[in-house]
C-alpha positions as CSV (number, residue, x, y, z in Angstrom):
1,A,-5.2,26.7,9.3
2,K,-2.3,26.2,11.6
3,E,-3.6,28.6,14.2
4,G,-6.1,26.1,15.5
5,N,-3.6,23.3,15.7
6,S,-2.1,23.4,19.1
7,S,-0.5,20.8,21.3
8,G,-2.5,21.9,24.3
9,S,0.3,24.2,25.4
10,G,-0.8,26.9,23.0
11,H,2.1,26.3,20.7
12,P,1.4,25.3,17.1
13,L,2.0,21.7,16.2
14,P,4.9,20.9,13.8
15,D,3.8,20.2,10.2
16,T,4.9,16.6,10.6
17,A,2.6,16.1,13.6
18,V,-0.4,17.7,11.7
19,L,0.2,15.4,8.7
20,Q,0.4,12.4,11.0
21,M,-2.8,13.3,12.8
22,V,-4.6,13.9,9.5
23,S,-3.5,10.6,8.0
24,M,-4.7,8.8,11.1
25,G,-8.1,10.6,11.0
26,K,-7.5,12.4,14.3
27,L,-7.5,15.9,12.8
28,R,-10.1,17.1,10.4
29,V,-10.8,20.2,8.4
30,R,-13.4,22.5,9.9
31,F,-15.5,24.7,7.7
32,S,-17.1,28.0,8.3
33,P,-20.8,27.7,9.3
34,F,-21.4,30.2,6.5
35,M,-20.0,27.9,3.8
36,D,-22.5,26.4,1.4
37,P,-23.4,22.9,2.8
38,G,-23.0,21.3,-0.6
39,M,-19.5,22.9,-1.1
40,A,-18.5,21.8,2.4
41,R,-19.5,18.2,1.7
42,F,-17.6,18.3,-1.6
43,V,-14.4,19.8,-0.1
44,G,-14.7,17.3,2.8
45,S,-14.7,14.5,0.3
46,C,-11.5,16.0,-1.4
47,V,-9.6,15.7,1.9
48,S,-11.0,12.3,2.9
49,V,-8.4,10.0,4.5
50,D,-9.9,7.2,2.3
51,P,-8.7,7.7,-1.3
52,Q,-11.7,5.8,-2.6
53,L,-13.9,8.6,-1.2
54,R,-12.0,11.4,-2.9
55,P,-13.2,12.7,-6.2
56,T,-11.2,12.3,-9.3
57,A,-9.5,15.3,-10.9
58,A,-12.2,15.3,-13.6
59,E,-14.9,15.3,-11.0
60,V,-13.3,18.2,-9.2
61,L,-13.1,20.1,-12.5
62,Y,-16.7,19.5,-13.3
63,Y,-17.9,20.4,-9.8
64,L,-16.0,23.7,-9.8
65,Q,-17.2,24.6,-13.3
66,V,-20.8,24.0,-12.2
67,A,-20.2,26.0,-9.0
68,M,-18.6,28.9,-10.9
69,R,-21.7,29.2,-13.1
70,Q,-23.8,29.9,-10.0
71,F,-21.9,33.1,-9.2
């Protein structure tokens, strides 16, 4: 979330700066160490800078349906 995105001065970065850093691959999503590793990989692929590495909507739906059955 935004709380971890600071400019070094302790102030949050503007949304435009966050978007620019993400698009340039300079800022990445961090996951909780308690998150299931498979889910972390999948969610990581969903936010990949490279669109070719992102799953399709159908793949997301399938993955989430399978994951929901495990709970």
